[in-house]
One Martini backbone bead per residue (centre of mass of N, CA, C, O) as a GRO file, in nm:
protein
  105
    1UNK     BB    1  13.992  38.327  12.951
    2UNK     BB    2  13.976  38.033  13.026
    3UNK     BB    3  13.729  37.952  12.854
    4UNK     BB    4  13.872  37.983  12.582
    5UNK     BB    5  14.096  37.764  12.629
    6UNK     BB    6  13.891  37.539  12.673
    7UNK     BB    7  13.758  37.544  12.385
    8UNK     BB    8  14.029  37.513  12.225
    9UNK     BB    9  14.107  37.239  12.355
   10UNK     BB   10  13.841  37.077  12.282
   11UNK     BB   11  13.866  37.114  11.979
   12UNK     BB   12  14.153  36.995  11.941
   13UNK     BB   13  14.083  36.722  12.064
   14UNK     BB   14  13.851  36.645  11.864
   15UNK     BB   15  14.031  36.657  11.613
   16UNK     BB   16  14.280  36.474  11.695
   17UNK     BB   17  14.128  36.216  11.772
   18UNK     BB   18  14.036  36.139  11.485
   19UNK     BB   19  14.298  36.137  11.349
   20UNK     BB   20  14.430  35.923  11.519
   21UNK     BB   21  14.212  35.699  11.462
   22UNK     BB   22  14.269  35.701  11.156
   23UNK     BB   23  14.555  35.598  11.173
   24UNK     BB   24  14.498  35.330  11.327
   25UNK     BB   25  14.266  35.218  11.125
   26UNK     BB   26  14.412  35.234  10.839
   27UNK     BB   27  14.583  34.962  10.874
   28UNK     BB   28  14.286  34.783  10.862
   29UNK     BB   29  14.204  34.903  10.574
   30UNK     BB   30  14.071  34.862  10.275
   31UNK     BB   31  14.081  35.078   9.999
   32UNK     BB   32  13.881  34.870   9.811
   33UNK     BB   33  13.646  34.886   9.969
   34UNK     BB   34  13.310  34.973   9.994
   35UNK     BB   35  13.353  35.179  10.218
   36UNK     BB   36  13.577  35.352  10.081
   37UNK     BB   37  13.416  35.420   9.827
   38UNK     BB   38  13.194  35.569   9.979
   39UNK     BB   39  13.369  35.784  10.125
   40UNK     BB   40  13.477  35.902   9.853
   41UNK     BB   41  13.207  35.981   9.739
   42UNK     BB   42  13.113  36.168   9.975
   43UNK     BB   43  13.339  36.365   9.955
   44UNK     BB   44  13.286  36.455   9.665
   45UNK     BB   45  12.996  36.547   9.714
   46UNK     BB   46  13.065  36.777   9.915
   47UNK     BB   47  13.245  36.940   9.728
   48UNK     BB   48  13.027  36.991   9.514
   49UNK     BB   49  12.826  37.128   9.697
   50UNK     BB   50  13.004  37.367   9.779
   51UNK     BB   51  13.068  37.468   9.491
   52UNK     BB   52  12.782  37.523   9.411
   53UNK     BB   53  12.712  37.733   9.632
   54UNK     BB   54  12.945  37.933   9.539
   55UNK     BB   55  12.825  37.974   9.250
   56UNK     BB   56  12.524  38.045   9.312
   57UNK     BB   57  12.582  38.159   9.629
   58UNK     BB   58  12.755  38.407   9.684
   59UNK     BB   59  13.002  38.605   9.850
   60UNK     BB   60  13.078  38.910   9.832
   61UNK     BB   61  13.241  39.000   9.549
   62UNK     BB   62  13.114  38.751   9.384
   63UNK     BB   63  12.813  38.858   9.395
   64UNK     BB   64  12.865  39.085   9.167
   65UNK     BB   65  12.856  38.861   8.965
   66UNK     BB   66  12.776  38.669   8.709
   67UNK     BB   67  12.662  38.368   8.670
   68UNK     BB   68  12.744  38.297   8.377
   69UNK     BB   69  13.049  38.353   8.429
   70UNK     BB   70  13.091  38.142   8.635
   71UNK     BB   71  12.987  37.894   8.477
   72UNK     BB   72  13.177  37.923   8.236
   73UNK     BB   73  13.448  37.893   8.396
   74UNK     BB   74  13.381  37.619   8.508
   75UNK     BB   75  13.353  37.474   8.244
   76UNK     BB   76  13.637  37.522   8.141
   77UNK     BB   77  13.780  37.380   8.379
   78UNK     BB   78  13.642  37.107   8.343
   79UNK     BB   79  13.753  37.051   8.055
   80UNK     BB   80  14.048  37.065   8.129
   81UNK     BB   81  14.043  36.843   8.338
   82UNK     BB   82  13.939  36.614   8.140
   83UNK     BB   83  14.177  36.635   7.936
   84UNK     BB   84  14.452  36.669   8.133
   85UNK     BB   85  14.446  36.593   8.446
   86UNK     BB   86  14.501  36.900   8.586
   87UNK     BB   87  14.425  37.087   8.851
   88UNK     BB   88  14.606  37.347   8.824
   89UNK     BB   89  14.528  37.406   8.532
   90UNK     BB   90  14.226  37.435   8.580
   91UNK     BB   91  14.236  37.659   8.786
   92UNK     BB   92  14.386  37.868   8.610
   93UNK     BB   93  14.185  37.880   8.382
   94UNK     BB   94  13.945  37.957   8.538
   95UNK     BB   95  14.055  38.229   8.642
   96UNK     BB   96  14.123  38.348   8.365
   97UNK     BB   97  13.841  38.334   8.251
   98UNK     BB   98  13.702  38.504   8.467
   99UNK     BB   99  13.871  38.760   8.415
  100UNK     BB  100  13.798  38.783   8.121
  101UNK     BB  101  13.484  38.816   8.171
  102UNK     BB  102  13.513  39.081   8.344
  103UNK     BB  103  13.679  39.268   8.135
  104UNK     BB  104  13.525  39.232   7.863
  105UNK     BB  105  13.204  39.215   7.964
   0.00000   0.00000   0.00000
């Protein structure tokens, strides 16, 4: 039982150590610097990669749906996002369009 708490404590320390370091360092970093632009681009690329994996190779109940319906719903949500610049609206429209494709087709 002690080993479990030791692992949890080490994981928490490792996580919060980097967060604290980020808070301390953030005061001295120019948000418009080339490094921060690269970090922002890398973060967006990672999110896009994870989203692509979920769309193309889903697990669970999403795996039983058609790839075309998932991609079509994603395209609809992306178009809404590009037009209205509202993430919550795009997510809602994407979910609704996915439910629509699953029930109608």
